[in-house]
C-alpha positions in Angstrom: 155.3 24.4 123.8 158.3 26.0 125.4 158.2 30.0 125.3 161.0 30.5 122.8 159.2 28.2 120.2 156.7 30.6 119.8 156.1 32.5 116.7 155.8 35.6 118.2 159.4 35.5 120.5 161.1 34.0 117.4 160.1 37.1 115.4 160.3 39.4 118.6 164.3 38.0 118.7 164.7 38.5 115.1 163.6 42.2 115.4 166.0 42.8 118.6 168.7 41.2 117.2 168.2 43.6 113.8 168.1 46.6 115.3 171.4 45.8 117.6 172.8 44.8 114.3 171.7 47.7 112.6 173.4 50.3 115.0 176.6 48.1 114.9 176.7 48.4 111.6 176.4 52.3 111.5 179.0 52.6 113.9 181.5 50.3 112.2 180.8 51.3 109.1 179.2 48.3 107.8 176.4 50.4 106.0 177.1 48.7 102.6 177.8 45.4 103.8 174.6 45.4 104.9 172.6 46.4 101.7 174.3 43.8 99.7 174.2 40.7 101.9 172.1 41.3 104.9 168.9 43.2 102.8 168.2 40.7 100.1 167.2 38.4 102.3 164.4 40.6 103.7 163.5 41.4 100.3 163.2 37.3 99.7 160.8 36.9 103.0 158.5 39.9 101.7 158.4 38.6 98.3 157.4 35.1 99.3 155.2 36.1 101.6 153.5 38.4 98.6 153.7 35.5 96.3 150.9 34.0 98.0 148.8 36.8 99.4 146.7 36.6 95.8 146.2 32.7 95.6 144.6 32.8 99.3 142.5 35.7 99.5 140.9 34.1 95.5 141.1 30.3 96.9 139.7 31.3 100.5 137.2 33.9 99.4 136.0 31.2 96.7 135.7 28.6 99.5 133.8 30.7 101.9 131.4 32.3 99.6 130.2 28.6 98.1 129.9 27.3 101.6 128.3 30.4 102.5 125.6 29.5 100.1 123.4 32.2 100.9 123.6 35.9 98.9 121.4 37.7 102.0 124.1 36.8 104.3 127.0 38.2 102.1 125.4 41.1 101.2 124.5 41.7 105.1 128.2 40.8 105.5 130.0 43.3 103.5 127.5 46.3 104.4 128.6 45.4 108.5 132.4 45.5 107.4 132.5 48.9 105.1 130.2 50.4 108.2 132.5 49.4 110.8 135.8 50.3 109.1 134.5 53.7 108.4 133.6 54.2 112.2 136.3 53.2 113.4 138.3 55.2 111.1 136.4 58.4 112.0 137.0 57.5 115.6 140.8 57.1 114.9 141.1 60.6 113.0 139.1 62.2 116.3 141.6 60.7 118.6 144.7 61.6 116.8 143.2 65.6 116.8 142.4 65.3 120.4 146.0 64.4 121.7 147.6 66.6 119.3 146.0 69.6 120.4 146.0 68.8 124.1 149.8 68.7 124.1 150.8 70.7 120.5 153.9 69.0 119.8 154.8 72.1 116.4 154.7 74.5 119.1 157.8 72.8 121.1 159.9 72.2 117.5 163.4 74.2 117.5 163.1 77.0 114.8 166.4 76.2 113.9 165.4 72.3 113.6 162.5 72.7 111.3 164.5 75.0 109.0 167.4 72.5 108.6 164.3 70.0 107.8 162.8 71.7 105.4 166.3 72.1 103.4 167.1 68.6 103.7 163.9 66.9 102.9 162.2 69.3 100.6 163.1 67.2 97.0 161.4 64.8 98.8 158.2 66.3 98.3 157.6 67.2 94.7 156.7 64.1 93.5 154.4 63.3 96.5 152.2 66.6 95.6 152.3 65.8 92.3 150.6 62.3 92.8 148.2 63.8 95.2 147.2 66.2 92.7 146.7 63.8 90.1 144.2 62.1 92.5 142.3 64.9 93.2 142.0 65.2 89.4 139.9 62.5 89.3 136.7 61.3 88.7 134.6 60.9 92.5 133.5 58.0 91.6 137.2 56.7 90.1 137.8 54.4 93.1 134.5 52.6 92.3 136.1 52.1 89.0 139.1 50.9 89.6 137.8 48.2 91.6 136.6 46.3 88.7 139.6 45.0 86.7 140.0 44.9 82.6 141.8 42.2 82.7 142.0 39.8 85.7 145.7 38.5 84.7 146.6 41.7 85.1 145.5 42.8 88.3 146.6 39.4 89.4 149.8 40.4 88.6 150.3 43.5 91.3 149.7 42.9 94.8 148.2 46.7 95.3 145.3 45.9 93.5 143.7 43.6 95.9 140.3 45.3 95.9 139.9 44.0 92.4 141.2 40.5 93.6 138.5 40.4 95.9 135.8 41.4 93.0 137.0 38.7 90.9 136.9 35.8 93.7 133.7 37.1 94.7 131.9 36.9 91.3 133.4 33.7 90.8 132.1 32.8 94.3 128.7 33.9 93.5 128.7 32.6 89.8 129.3 28.6 91.6 126.8 29.3 93.9 124.2 29.8 90.9 125.2 26.6 89.2 124.1 23.0 90.0 126.0 21.2 93.0 127.4 18.5 90.4 129.0 21.5 87.9 130.4 23.6 90.5 131.8 20.4 92.7 135.1 20.3 90.7 136.0 23.6 91.2 134.8 23.9 94.1 137.1 21.1 95.6 140.2 22.4 93.8 139.7 25.9 94.8 139.6 24.3 98.7 142.6 22.0 98.1 144.8 25.1 96.5 143.5 26.8 99.9 144.9 24.1 102.3 148.0 24.1 100.0 148.8 27.7 100.6 148.3 27.9 104.2 150.8 24.8 104.7 153.3 26.9 102.5 152.7 30.1 104.8 153.4 27.9 107.7 156.7 26.8 105.8 157.7 30.3 105.3 157.1 31.5 108.8 159.8 29.1 109.7 162.0 31.5 108.3 160.3 34.9 109.8 163.1 35.5 112.6 165.8 35.8 109.9 163.8 37.7 107.5 162.6 40.2 109.9 166.1 40.1 111.6 167.3 41.5 107.9 164.8 43.7 107.2 165.3 45.4 110.5 168.7 46.1 110.3 168.2 47.4 106.4 165.9 50.0 108.1 168.2 51.1 111.2 171.2 51.2 108.5 169.0 53.5 106.3 168.1 55.6 108.7 171.2 55.9 110.3 173.1 56.8 106.8 176.6 57.7 107.6 175.7 59.1 111.0 173.7 57.5 113.9 174.4 60.7 116.1 172.5 62.7 113.5 169.7 60.2 113.6 169.7 60.2 117.5 169.2 64.2 117.2 166.7 64.3 114.4 164.7 61.8 116.9 165.6 63.8 119.8 163.8 66.9 117.4 160.8 65.2 116.8 160.6 63.0 119.8 157.4 64.8 121.0 155.7 64.4 117.7 156.5 60.9 117.7 155.2 60.4 120.9 152.3 62.1 120.6 151.6 59.4 117.6 151.9 56.6 119.3 150.2 58.0 122.4 147.1 58.6 120.6 147.6 54.7 118.6 147.6 53.0 122.0 144.8 55.1 122.9 143.1 54.2 119.9 143.5 49.8 120.5 142.8 50.6 123.7 139.5 52.6 123.6 137.9 51.4 120.4 138.6 48.1 119.9 137.6 47.3 123.5 134.7 48.9 123.1 134.0 47.0 119.5 134.3 43.7 121.2 132.0 44.6 124.4 129.2 45.7 121.5 129.8 42.7 119.2 131.5 40.1 121.0 132.2 38.6 124.7 136.4 38.1 123.8 138.8 40.8 125.7 140.8 42.9 124.1 144.1 40.7 126.1 143.3 37.8 124.6 142.5 39.1 121.0 146.4 40.8 121.2 147.4 37.3 122.7 146.3 36.0 119.5 147.3 38.2 116.6 150.6 39.3 118.3 153.0 37.6 115.8 151.0 39.3 112.9 151.8 42.8 114.7 155.1 42.0 115.0 155.1 40.9 111.4 153.7 44.2 109.9 155.8 46.2 112.3 158.7 44.5 110.5 157.4 44.9 107.0 155.4 48.5 107.2 153.0 46.5 105.2 149.5 45.0 105.9 149.3 43.7 102.3 152.5 41.6 102.8 151.2 40.8 106.3 147.9 39.5 105.2 148.6 35.5 104.8 149.7 35.3 108.4 147.1 37.6 109.6 144.6 35.8 108.0 145.9 32.3 109.5 146.2 34.0 113.0 142.8 35.2 113.3 141.5 32.0 111.8 143.6 29.5 114.2 143.6 31.7 116.8 141.2 34.4 117.1 138.5 31.6 116.1 136.9 33.3 113.0 135.4 31.3 110.4 136.9 31.0 107.2 134.1 32.6 104.9 134.5 35.7 107.4 138.4 36.6 107.6 138.6 35.8 104.3 136.4 38.6 103.2 137.0 41.0 105.7 140.8 41.1 105.8 141.7 41.3 102.0 139.2 44.4 102.1 140.5 45.9 105.3 144.0 45.4 104.4 143.4 47.6 101.2 140.8 50.5 102.6 141.2 50.3 106.7 144.0 52.4 107.4 143.3 53.3 111.4 146.6 53.5 112.5 147.6 55.5 109.1 144.5 58.0 109.5 145.1 58.7 112.9 148.9 59.8 111.8 147.4 61.5 109.4 145.4 63.9 111.9 148.4 64.5 113.9 150.7 65.2 111.2 148.7 67.6 109.8 147.9 69.9 112.9 151.6 69.4 114.3 153.0 71.2 110.7 149.8 73.7 111.1 151.7 74.1 114.7 154.9 74.5 113.5 154.7 77.0 110.5 152.3 79.2 113.3 148.8 78.1 111.6 146.4 77.7 114.0 143.5 75.6 112.7 139.7 76.0 113.6 137.3 74.0 114.6 135.6 73.7 111.0 139.0 73.1 109.5 139.7 70.0 112.0 136.0 68.8 110.8 137.4 69.0 107.3 140.7 67.3 108.4 138.4 64.6 109.7 136.2 63.8 106.7 139.0 64.2 104.3 141.3 61.9 105.8 137.9 59.2 105.9 137.9 59.7 102.2 141.1 59.4 101.8 141.7 56.1 103.5 139.5 55.0 100.5 140.3 57.0 97.8 144.0 56.0 97.9 143.7 52.6 98.6 146.3 50.6 96.4 148.0 53.7 95.3 152.1 53.5 96.5 153.0 55.2 99.2 149.5 56.5 99.7 150.6 57.1 103.6 151.8 60.2 102.4 149.8 60.9 99.7 146.5 61.2 101.7 148.3 63.5 104.2 149.5 65.6 100.8 145.4 65.8 100.5 144.9 66.8 103.8 147.0 69.8 104.1 146.0 70.5 100.8 142.1 70.7 102.0 143.0 73.1 105.1 145.3 75.3 103.2 148.3 74.1 105.2 151.8 74.5 103.1 152.4 71.1 102.0 156.1 71.8 102.1 155.6 71.4 106.1 155.7 67.3 105.3 159.6 67.9 105.2 159.0 68.6 108.8 158.1 64.7 109.6 160.0 62.7 106.9 162.7 62.2 109.2 160.9 60.1 111.9 158.4 58.8 108.9 159.6 55.0 108.5 159.6 54.2 112.1 156.2 56.0 112.5 155.2 53.8 109.7 155.7 50.7 111.2 153.9 51.3 114.4 150.9 52.4 112.2 150.9 49.7 110.1 151.0 47.5 113.4 147.8 49.2 114.3 146.2 49.0 110.5 146.5 45.1 111.2 145.2 45.4 114.5 142.1 47.0 113.1 141.6 44.5 110.5 141.7 41.6 112.6 139.4 43.6 115.2 136.6 43.8 112.5 136.8 40.6 111.4 136.0 39.3 115.0 133.3 41.5 115.6 131.4 40.6 112.1 132.2 37.0 112.6 130.5 37.0 115.9 127.5 39.3 114.7 127.0 36.2 111.6 127.5 33.5 114.5 131.0 32.2 113.5 132.8 33.3 115.7 134.4 30.0 117.1 136.8 29.0 120.4 140.3 30.6 120.2 143.2 29.4 121.0 145.1 32.4 122.5 147.7 30.5 124.0 150.7 29.7 121.3 
């Protein structure tokens, strides 16, 4: 297949074209045209991906469990998944704290810029602080209670309830395992066929991925630029050091943690892994949503990395909801950056609190809208850093959100490879598109 026909090059082309169009639209006054006639196509593309996410998880997970036909294997796989997710999250936060303490980006932020950012974004903080306070007031085990839905159809109506969907699919799959095969066969065949249909639909949706990505990136640039692209450039320049530290931490996390993960649990190289997963990374970067990217992530992990369906259908939906390596690393960098900018020196014990709080918050805030910022509010409150300091980073949060989402997706896929390898369910990958 010619290189220009491969999915990742098509998505990358759409991304670059959207970036150029967004800059031109901002400079020539076409912002409203972009919002009215370009952005809707990006919204449609995301909605199509969200449309198939829940049916895909239900069908593939039920089929995977019934094929597994062993509750002992299922519980073992679940324990490995949660355990590895927790360990990689702790390492992500530790790497974030290390790089931010070495480079100290908060101490080079000009006082004038800091005061201007406080004034510009102050009104955006109040709602997030209230949401975080409400979250903290809940029972410590409330997030476990939330996994069990009272109404399946209500849970299935909201893509942020992915853990509830996984729970329902698990109990249906286990139920089918425990009845005679002649009675379960009809239902298993139905979900198997449904799974095949949804995969074909995903392939059809990916045909328009370059156009959807173009529309999404163009609208992001217009939104960031507002009426004056120069003001955005000045803002990015002022927060350049902070952004570079976040990106450096994310790159180190991918290179160190995932390479180590593969060396410990499989013989896959990081390079081959990245070749197989890169279209999902690019799509995650464009959409800033692990859940919207989930259908493509599952397809790439199964077809390109060789992860068996029964593993991918369990590990990836759980990871898209609770595994936030990129987001957790960002929390650590952002918390220390804000403390540095307002003149607070965090002690070693306070930074240890950041590790613990960010790890727990990555699970406790699963499925909460705007989870990234709410997680950061919780972390800041834990170490007594003014929550108002979030105003310092809101200007570049959208760009960094795109990058950390790509890392979140990478982490989900990496753990699925590790779990599949330990379960003997990792086949040959097809890394050349």
